[in-house]
C-alpha positions as CSV (number, residue, x, y, z in Angstrom):
1,M,63.3,81.4,81.2
2,R,62.7,77.7,82.0
3,G,63.2,76.5,85.5
4,V,66.5,74.6,84.8
5,D,67.9,77.6,82.9
6,K,67.0,79.8,85.8
7,V,68.7,77.6,88.3
8,A,71.8,77.3,86.2
9,A,71.9,81.1,85.7
10,I,71.6,81.6,89.5
11,R,74.4,79.2,90.1
12,V,76.7,81.1,87.6
13,I,75.7,84.4,89.2
14,E,76.4,83.1,92.7
15,Q,79.7,81.6,91.6
16,R,80.7,84.9,90.0
17,R,79.7,86.8,93.2
18,R,81.8,84.4,95.4
19,S,84.8,84.6,93.1
20,T,84.8,88.5,93.0
21,S,84.3,88.6,96.8
22,S,87.1,86.1,97.3
23,L,89.5,88.0,95.0
24,S,88.7,91.3,96.7
25,Q,89.5,89.7,100.0
26,Q,92.8,88.4,98.7
27,A,93.6,91.8,97.5
28,A,93.0,93.2,100.9
29,Q,95.2,90.5,102.5
30,A,98.0,91.2,100.0
31,A,97.7,94.9,100.9
32,R,97.9,94.1,104.6
33,Q,101.0,91.9,104.1
34,A,102.5,94.8,102.2
35,G,101.8,97.1,105.2
36,H,98.7,98.9,103.8
37,L,95.2,98.6,105.0
38,L,92.3,98.6,102.5
39,S,89.3,100.5,103.8
40,D,85.8,98.9,103.3
41,A,85.3,101.5,100.5
42,A,88.5,100.5,98.7
43,Q,87.7,96.8,99.1
44,W,84.2,97.6,97.6
45,D,85.9,99.4,94.7
46,V,88.1,96.4,94.1
47,E,85.1,94.1,94.0
48,S,83.1,96.5,91.8
49,T,86.0,96.6,89.4
50,L,86.2,92.8,89.3
51,R,82.5,92.6,88.5
52,A,82.9,95.2,85.8
53,V,85.8,93.3,84.2
54,L,83.8,90.1,84.2
55,T,80.8,91.6,82.5
56,D,81.9,94.6,80.4
57,P,84.4,94.0,77.4
58,D,85.4,97.8,77.6
59,A,86.2,97.5,81.3
60,A,88.1,94.3,80.7
61,D,90.2,96.1,78.0
62,R,90.9,99.0,80.4
63,W,91.8,96.5,83.1
64,A,94.1,94.7,80.6
65,G,95.9,98.0,80.0
66,G,97.4,97.5,83.5
67,R,96.7,101.0,84.9
68,L,93.3,102.2,86.2
69,E,92.8,105.7,87.7
70,G,89.7,104.7,89.7
71,A,87.2,101.9,90.3
72,L,85.3,100.5,87.4
73,T,81.6,100.1,87.7
74,P,79.8,97.1,86.4
75,P,77.0,97.6,83.9
76,A,73.6,98.5,85.4
77,D,72.2,95.1,84.3
78,F,75.0,93.2,86.1
79,P,73.0,90.2,87.5
80,S,73.0,89.7,91.2
81,V,71.1,87.1,93.2
82,T,70.6,89.6,96.0
83,A,69.9,92.8,94.0
84,P,66.6,94.4,95.1
85,A,65.7,95.6,91.6
86,A,67.1,95.7,88.1
87,G,69.8,98.3,87.7
88,T,70.5,98.6,91.5
89,P,74.0,97.5,92.4
90,R,74.3,94.9,95.1
91,K,75.6,96.1,98.5
92,P,77.8,93.6,100.5
93,S,75.8,92.1,103.2
94,G,76.1,93.8,106.6
95,E,78.0,96.8,105.2
96,A,77.1,100.4,104.8
97,A,76.8,102.0,101.4
98,P,80.0,102.3,99.6
99,K,82.1,105.4,100.1
100,P,83.3,107.5,97.2
101,S,86.0,106.1,95.0
102,A,89.6,107.2,95.3
103,R,89.0,109.7,92.5
104,T,86.3,111.5,94.4
105,R,87.9,111.5,97.8
106,T,89.1,114.8,99.3
107,K,92.8,115.5,99.6
108,D,92.4,115.2,103.4
109,E,91.1,111.7,103.1
110,L,94.0,110.7,100.8
111,A,96.5,112.5,103.0
112,D,95.5,110.5,106.1
113,P,97.0,107.2,104.9
114,R,100.1,109.2,103.8
115,S,100.4,110.8,107.3
116,Q,100.0,107.3,108.9
117,R,102.7,105.9,106.6
118,D,104.9,108.9,107.4
119,E,104.3,108.4,111.2
120,R,105.2,104.7,110.9
121,L,108.3,105.7,108.9
122,D,109.3,108.2,111.6
123,Q,108.7,105.5,114.3
124,A,110.9,103.1,112.3
125,R,113.7,105.7,111.9
126,T,113.5,106.4,115.7
127,A,113.7,102.7,116.5
128,A,116.6,102.3,114.0
129,E,118.5,105.2,115.6
130,E,117.9,103.7,119.1
131,A,119.1,100.3,117.9
132,A,122.1,101.9,116.4
133,Q,122.9,103.6,119.7
134,Q,122.4,100.4,121.6
135,L,124.8,98.7,119.2
136,R,127.4,101.5,119.7
137,D,127.0,101.1,123.5
138,A,127.3,97.3,123.3
139,R,130.5,97.6,121.1
140,A,132.0,100.1,123.6
141,G,131.1,97.8,126.5
142,Q,132.7,94.9,124.5
143,A,135.8,96.9,124.0
144,D,136.0,97.8,127.7
145,A,135.5,94.1,128.6
146,E,138.2,93.0,126.2
147,A,140.6,95.6,127.7
148,A,139.8,94.5,131.3
149,R,140.3,90.9,130.2
150,E,143.7,91.8,128.7
151,R,144.8,93.6,131.9
152,A,143.6,90.6,134.0
153,R,145.6,88.2,131.7
154,E,148.7,90.4,132.2
155,R,148.3,90.4,136.0
156,H,147.8,86.6,135.8
157,D,151.0,86.2,133.8
158,Q,152.9,88.4,136.3
159,A,151.6,86.4,139.2
160,Q,152.6,83.2,137.5
161,Q,156.1,84.5,137.0
162,Q,156.3,85.6,140.6
163,L,155.0,82.2,141.7
164,Q,157.7,80.5,139.6
165,Q,160.4,82.8,141.0
166,A,159.2,82.1,144.6
167,R,159.3,78.3,144.0
168,Q,162.8,78.6,142.6
169,E,164.0,80.6,145.6
170,L,162.3,78.1,147.9
171,Q,164.0,75.2,146.2
172,R,167.4,77.0,146.5
173,A,166.8,77.8,150.1
174,G,165.9,74.1,150.8
175,Q,169.1,73.0,149.1
176,E,171.2,75.4,151.1
177,Q,169.9,74.1,154.3
């Protein structure tokens, strides 16, 4: 390969690596916003699948089908600027070796996110029940306050009537004298 071709190839490879990394980070962010946490292994599986889709027409066809049962693996000759040897997949810098894909994980590993989701759901239900009780208490307090206000208004009206009667009696007494 000539020097210019090699530099161009390295730029394309690096751009592809940045793109797949960026897309996998966006997927992790979208998952977080939806209330799910992607593990490092899951994010690695996403990135691996994206690399496979970019380089393998069969993987791209499976991806286009819209439903994958596990992570796709890029071809062994997927070029990487940082790959130590041909056929060795690139590991993300500073990360441990990838964990098994979702297909090979044990039921316990898959049940853990479910139990966390169930726990969050239970907490949300408890919080909703507490909020509903607080609302009932507040409505009962409001009803009590309205009843007390109505009683006070009635006493005020009675006092106004008594005051008016007293004024009238005072005026009559003044006329009589």
